N, C-alpha and C positions, 0 to 999 in steps of 0.2 A: 504494500500500500504506500503510495507516495504522499507527500505532504498535502497536496490539493485534495486527495480523497479523504485524508484524515480530517481536514477542515470541514468538509461537507458532512461527515459523520457526526462531528461534535457540535455543530451549530444548531441552535434551537431558538424559538421565540414564542412566548405566551403573552396574551393581553387580557387583562381583567378590566371591566368597565363598571362604573357605579355612578349613576347620576351624571354630574357634569365634570367628571374626572376619570382618567384612565391610568393604569399601571401596566407597563410593558417590561417583562423580564426576558433578557436574551443572553445567550452564551455564544461567544465567537472568539476567533483568534484575532489579535490586533498587535501589529508589530512583533510577531513571533511569540506572543504570549497569550495564553488562554485566559479569558476573563468573563465574568458575569456582570451584566449591566442592569440596573433598575432605573427606569425612566418614568417620570410622572408628567402628565400633560393635562391641561384644563381644556374645556370645550371652547370652540371658536365663539366669538361674540355673536349673540343672536341664535346660536344653535344648541343652547343648554338643554332645552326640553324637547328636541325633535329627534326622530330616528332618520338618519340619512338614507337617501336612495342608494341602490347598489352602486358601489364604487365611489360614493360620496364621502366627504370627510366631515367628522364632527369634532375631532380633537386637534389642537394646535401643537403638532410634534416639533415644529421649528423652535418654539419657545418652551422647551421642556427643562425639567430639573433632572440631572443625571448623576447617578452614583455608580462607581465601578467597585465591585466586590473582589478583593484579592483572595487567593487560596487560603490565607490566614483568616480573613473575615468569614469565608464559607465554613472553615473548620470550627470557628467559634459558634456560628449559628447551629451547625450540626451537633456540637457538644451541648449547647443549651437546649436543644430539642430532645436529647436522649433522656 
């Protein structure tokens, strides 16, 4: 397995939505290092209470709050959940 195949295997993305905010958790390689990102985004102005049409946008992912979790952070979370 080459590095490109390994990257495809280990990338993931999950999105949870509640009201006028969304949380996206994704794992991917960045600059040769694997990391997990947590991204928070608010609804676009005027779209807080609507359901977008297929392919439409509700959340403003350009103005998001991002946290990168290191392997040490993930270990602490796992330890705390045990």
